Each structure stands twice: as structure tokens, then as C-alpha cells.
N, C-alpha and C positions, 0 to 999 in steps of 0.2 A: 473638660473642666475649664471654666472661664477664669482667666487671670484678671485680677483687678488690683487697684491701688491698696485697698484695705488688706487684702490677703498677703501682699508682699511689702507692707509698710517698713519692715526692718531694712530693706534694701533701698527704698525710695521715699523716705519720710519727708524729704524736702521738695518733692516734685508734686505738681498738681496732677489732676486725673488725666487731663489730655496729654500732658508730657509723658506721664507714665505709660500710656498705651503706645506712644511712639518709641519709647525707650526700652520696651520689653525685650526686644531682640538682643540688646546689649547685655541683659541679665540672663540670657538663655541657659548657660551651664548650670547656674544655681537653681533656676526655675525647674529645669528638667529633673534634677536630682530630688528636689523637694516634692514636686508634683507626682512623680512616679511612686515614691514611697507613700504619699498620701493616697493616691488612687488605689493602691493595694489594700488599704485599710478601710476604705469607704464601702458602704453598701452599694449594690447595683453594679459592681465591677464584674465583667465577664472574665473569669480566669480559669484556664485549664492547662495544667502543666504535664498532662499525660503525654507520652511520646506518640507521635503519629505512626501507625503501622504501615500506612501507605502514603504516597504523596497526597497532600490536601491543598485545596484552593479555598481561600476565604475572601469573600467580597465585603469590604469595609464601607461604612457610610461615607459618602462623598465621592466614591468611585475608585479608591485605591484597591488593588487586588494583591493579596498575599499568596505566594506559592510556597508551601512548607514541604521540605524534603522528608522522606521517610525517617522516623525517629526523632524529628525535631520537637522541641518543647518550648512553648511560648505561653505568656500570660498577656491578656488584653486589658488595658486600663481605660479609664474615662478619657473622653476627648478634651482638648484644650485649644485655646486660640493663641497664635503666635504671629508676630510681625515679621514675616519672611520676605516680603517685597519691600519696595522703596518706602521711606518714611512718608506717612500720610495715606498710604494705600490701605485697602481693607485687610484686616487680619485673616490669617489662614486657619481654618479648622484642622487640627492635627490629631491623628489617632496615635495612641500610645501603645507600643508593643514591647514587652520585655522578652528578649531572646535568652532563654536559659541554656540551651544547647541545640546544635544542629544548624540548619541553613534556611534562610528566608529570602525569597526573591520578591521584590516589590515592583509592581507596575502601576504608574500613575500617568494619566494623560498629560502631555506637555502643554504648558501655558506660560505666557510672559508673566502673568500675575498668578502665583500658585493658588489654586482653588481648594486643594486639600493636600495634606502632607502626612507622613508617618514618622514618628519618633521611635527609633530602635535603641533600646538600652541593652547592652550586652554585658557579659562578665568583665571583671577587672576595670570597672568604671569607664568602659568604652561606650560611647553613644554616637548616634548618627541620625541625621534628618534626611529622608528621601522626599523630594518635593516635585519630581517630574521625571518621566522616562523610566528606565529600568535600573534598579539598584539591587545590590546583594549584600547580605550580612551572613557571615559564617562564624560560629563559635564552637571551638573544641576545648580540650582539657586545658591548654595553656596558650591558646592563640585566638585572636579575633581578627577577621579580615573583612574590610569594608570596600566595596567596589562600586564606582559610578560608571556603570557600563554605558549608559546613554542618558545624559542629563547630569547637571551639577548636584552635589550633595554638600552637607556639612558633617564633619566628623571631629570627635574629640576624645582625648584620654584625660579624664578628670574634667577640668574647666578650660582646657586649652582648645577652644573651638577654632577650626580653620576650614576654609572652603576646600572641598575635594572636587577638582574639576572633572568634567566628563572625560572618560577614557583612562582614568587612573585607578589603581588599587592601593589601598593603604593597609599595612599589616602591623598589628600590635602583638607583642609577645609578653605574656604575664602582666604584671602591674607596671612595667616600664613604659613611661609616657613617650619615649622615643619610638619612632615607627620607620618601617621600610616602605618605600613607594615604588611601584612598578607600573608598567602600562597594562591596560586591559588588552588581551590578545586581539590581534587585528582580524580583518575580514578575509577568509580564505578564498581561494579559487576552487571552483567545483566543476568536475567533468563527469558526465554520464557516458559510460563506454558505448552503449548502444541505446539511444533514447527511444527507439521503436523496436518492439519485440512482439513475437507471436506467442500466444498462450492458447493453443488449440487442444492439447491433450488433457489428461486428468491432472497432471502436475504442471504448474506454471513455472517458467524458467526464472532463474535469479537475475535481477538487474544488478549492475555493478557501477559503483560511483567512487570517485577519488577526490578528496579535498587536500589541498597543499598550500604552501606559501606563507605560513605564519611561524616565525622562529620561536615565539613564546609557547607554542602549542605542545602540550603533552600528548593530546590526541584530539580528534575531531568528533563532533556529534552531528549526525545527519538526521534531519527531520523529514518525514515522508507524509505528504498530504494528498488526499484523493479529491479530484475536482468533481463537484456536483452542481446541479442546477441552483442549489441554495448556497453555494460557496464551497470553500475548501474544508474538508473534514480530516482531522488529524488521524494518522494511521499508526505510526510508531517512530521511536528513536532508534538509531543504529550507531554504535560507537565504532570509530575507525582509526587505525594507524596504518594508512596506506589505502589500497583498494578494498572496499567493503562490499559484501554481497547483501542484497536486499531481497530476501526470499518471500514466497507465499503471497504475492500480489495478485488480486483478481483482475480480469480484463477491465480496462478503463483508462482514464487519463489521470496523471499524477503530477505533482510538483515536489521537487526535492530541494532543500536548503542545507547549508552546512555552517557550523560555527566552531571556532577553535576553543579548546578548553585547556587551561594551564594546569600545573601540578597541584595547585590548591583547590581546583574545582571551579575557578572563575572562568566564565566564557565571555567571548566578545559578541559583536553583532553578527547577525546571520548574513550569509551571502545572498546574492540575487537568486531567485527561484530558477531551477533548471527543469525543463519539461521532461516527462517520461510517460510513455504510452505502451500499454499491452493490448494487443488486438486479439480477441477471441471470437468464437462462433457458436451459435445455437443450431444444432443439427436437427433436421427433420427425422421423423420416424424411419428406421431402416438404414440411416446413414451412420457412418462412424469415421473416426480419425485413426489412421493406421499407417505406421511406418512413414510419417511425414506427409501424408496426403489425406484429404477429405474424400471419402468414397460416397458418391451421390447416385441416386437413381436418375433415370433419364429426365424426369421432370422435377426432381428435388432441388430445393434451394436452401442454402445455409445463410442464416441471419448473422450479419457481422455485429460484433459487440466492441465498443470502444473505437470505432473507425470514423466517427463523425468529424468532418473537417479534413480528412485525408484525401489524397488523390490516388486514382487507380488507373492501371493499364492492364492489358491482357496479352499473354504470349510475348512475342518480340516487338510489339508495337511501341513506338516512342511517343505516342499521343496519350496524354493523361487527362482524365476528367475527374469530377467529384466522385468520391467513392460511393457506391450504392449501399442501400440498407441490406441487401441480400445478393448472393451470387449463386450461379448454377453452371452446368456444363454448356459449352458453346457447341451447338449442333450435336449434342450428345457425346462429344468427344473430350479427350483429356484437355484441360484448360489450365493455364498458369496465370494466377492473379498476382499482380504486383502492386504494392502499396507504398506510399511515401508521404512525408510531411510536405506541404507546399513549399517550394523553393529549395528542397533538399535533394541531394543526389543519392542518399542512402535509402535502400529499398528493403522491404521484407517480401518474401514470395510464398504464396499459398498454392500448392498443387491440388487441383480438383480432378479426380479420376472417376470414371464410370464405376459404379458399384457392381456392375454386371458380373455374373459368374459365367465362366466359360467351361463347357462340358464337352470333352471328346468322347463320342459314343461309337462303340464298335460292336457289330453283331456278327458272330461266326457260327458255323463255317460259311464260306462264301457262296456255295451252291447247295443249300440244304433241301432235303426231302422230308416231309412228315408222313408217317410217324417214325421213319427210320432214324432221323437225326434229332438231337436235342440242341436247341438254339441257346448259345451262351452270349450274354451281354456284359461287356466291360465298359465302365465309365470312369474317366479320369477328370478330376475337377481342378480348375485353375482360376486365379483371380484375373482382374483386368490387365495386370502387368505380367501374366504368364507364370506366376509362382503357384506352387501347389498350396491349396487351402488346407486348413486344419480339419481334423476329423469331426470337430464340433460344428462346422459350418452347415447350417440346415439347407436341405434341397427338397424339391418336390418331383420325384420320378413318376412317369406315367407310361404304361405298356398297353398297347392296343393291338388286337388281331382283327383285321378289317376295321369295323367301327365299334367293336366291343372292348371295353376295358378288361384287362386281365390282372388278377391279383397274383403277385409273385413275392418271393422273399429275397430281400436284398442283404448281402453281406458287405460290410464296409471296413476298410483298413486304411487309415490316414486319408489320402485324397482319392482312393480307388474304391469303386463299387462293383460288385458282381451279382449276377442272378442268372437263372435258367428259365426258359420259356417252354412249357410242355406243349405237345401237339394237341389241337382241339379235336373234338369228336366228329365234327361235320366234315364234308368233303371240300377239298381245295380246288384250285390254288388259293393261297391267302396272302395278304399284305400285312406284315408285322411292322409296327412303328414303336420307337422308344423316344420319349421326349423328356428332357430334364429342364426344370425351371428353378429359379432361386426361391427364397422363402417368401417373396412378395409376388410370385407368379410370373416374373419376367423371364422370357425364354433364355436358356443358357446353352442348349445344344440338342441335336436330334439325329436320328438315323432311321432308315427303313429298309426293308428287304421283302422281295416277293418269294414265297416259299411254295415249291411244287408239291402236288399230292402224291400218293402211292401209285406205282406203276405208270408214272407219267414220264414222257420223254422230254417234257418242257424243262428248260434250264432256269433255275432260280436266279434272280437278278435284282440289283438295287435300282 
């Protein structure tokens, strides 16, 4: 709503039009009260006093942004022009917001000459003007709190307008024009316990952060941002009174900030960003993460996720190079991958183990004759680290007599397999072979035995 000499003639009847424009700021308290009431009765006013069920962000003309807390009720009035800068400077287009209840955070780009402003009218005749930076207004049943978190404001009870310097909070109780003034909470110190973590299994580990150092703080609010090619993407807020866990982060790079929050809900400026990184891996077919190690085939390679910019070394080497996009076994043997941020001594370690299955194959008796003896085969299955594998681990057994495959029935209990090999109908001697492979066909173990025929003096041998 444009202010002019005609509209406010009762206040400035002796002034000419030019002087009126320059003197409007002096009449600010009366103009605010009259204008806001008028704006509520004129057509074209955007008003919605329904409480927000979720946090809402409103972009106002001119660039101001309102952040409405859940349950907040506001009404938006028509714009007006006010002389907020030095006499003779351009008037500032001001958005009118009536705060009925709840909390409004206002963000306006900082400028020496305000290009836009927001007039907040709260209950109990408390008003405030936000003209740059971050401002807060909170209205509850009997109290109104105005905070100039970053950037000066104007605040008043009735017509008593006073500057509210940046970094101060002004609280009004009921209709009493007297107020209490306190400091906006300061900037906390933030520490990430382990800024480099591994997230290789199905469940990512919790990151832990601690914010301290602000005596006005009732608690701290952590903000977590994911670093992307297009900029930082907000992930979540985490409230903290001491060390806080940050669960459920996917592999990638993050930034964490903290701000102190006092007992009234006013928060200060955010701390510097602290880096946090979770390194994950995309495993090739047939590989798996088990008991702290990535199990890989001889030629398999695991693609690293979130490792861009890290340094890598292997086994006990002290020489670090840029981390690769993927890693595999060194010469097919167990390999220790070590990762760190450049310039940091803190490392995370990834064990790469051969996926190979080891099978101990035994054929008994030691000196069999066919058809008198029945050959028994016992197979025990172990992983690459010598531990018994589960009964569900798939294997591919193969039995051959001379060059002919033989169908047998295997019985399996936990990591042990049994079968019997019947005597063939043809004349011997014979060579019996038992071979075990893993589910991908890689050899796991074998045994063979030469079996003598009937009425033979020949001794069977391996």
C-alpha cells in the first residue's frame, strides 16, 4: 500500500509532499497500525489464518522469505513503502505480515540500502520491521519475542519504536511495554568424532557429532547437508544435548553445521561446516560383505562410493596415492585397503578377501577293491579364512570314474557333505576323481584315487 501525503493528512497537514516522503519514517508507529487495519479490510488482500500443519516456506515479492513453524497462523496484507534508509534515499517496499500465533523466521538479503522489508505485527500491539539478514518473531499466549539474529531490526510495543541491534533478543510479556533484552545465542564449536566412516554392510554406521561452548544454549540443532555436483542438499536436523548420533546416512560426502538454541526457541548463527564422509562399495555379482571383509572373486572389483578425493594405500605401505574408482585383490590374495583424507593421519581400513571356497575332500578306504568295497566321500567346506561355511553356501560337486561323470546322492549337514560311489560294471582298474567348485565354478578342492579290480594283486593308490 503506497503511503502519500493525502492519506496521512491528519499527521502531516503542514508539510509539503516532498517533506512528507522524507518524514514518513518518523510517523512509522501510527502508519503501521492504521495501514495494517486498513489492509485487512481492503479487497485483494491475501489472508489465511489457518494453522500450518507442517513447516511452510513462503517467498514474498521482493525477495524476502518467510519460514512458518508448524501450527503458525499469519495473515498477509498489502505492501507499503517506507523510508527505512537515510533521508533522501529510495523508499523500501515493505511486506505486511500479521502474526496471530506461532513462529515466523524471516530471511532478507543484506544490503546497505534495504531493497525490501517485512513488517511483522504481533499480538499485544508488538510490531517489528525486518530489513536484512535473519529475523525471528514468536507469539504465544502471553509473550512475544523478537530476535535480530543477523542484521538490525526495529521493534516496538505500541508506538515506542527502537532499534533492535543485530545479536539481541527482545521479549515482551502481555501488554506491558517494558521488555527484557538478552543476547542471541553465540556460535558453538562443533566436533565430528570420526569424520571418515565405512558403510559397507546393509546398515550404515551412525556418525557422532558434539556441539558445545554457548552458555545461553538450552540445546543445539545440527544440520546435515549432502554434498552433490549441484550444491549441498539438506538431509535433516538433529537436536543435541551433548553428543548426538546421526543415523541412516548413505555413502557419500556431507557437511554438518550446528547452532545453539535457547529456552525460548531462538537460535544463533550456524557454526562453520564440518566435513563428514561415508565410504561405501558397489559389489560385483558373486561378491559379498561378511564379518568386516569384502569377499571377491579372483578377478572381481568393488566400485568405491564416496571416495573421490581420498588417498589410498595397501597393506603396510606408507605410500599413499589418489584413491581409485574400484579395488580388487592383489595377486589374488588377501589385501588391506587403507583410506584417508589428504593431510590426515586418521584412516579407515577395508579388508579384501578371496571369495574362494576351500573344500577338504577325503575318499575312503585307502586301498579299495571294486566291487568288494564301497567308496565313501567326505567333504568339509571352509571359507578363505578357514571358518566352516553355512549349510546354505552353494557348491558344485562333481564325481568321475575314469572320464565318465557319475551321478551320486549327496547328504549335507552344516559344512560337511557325504556320498557313496558304487562300483561300475566294466573291468578295472579305475581312477576315481571328486572335484568341488563354488557356485561360480571356481575350484575349491579335489581328491582322486586309483581303485583295483576284482582278484587283482594291484594296490590301490592316490
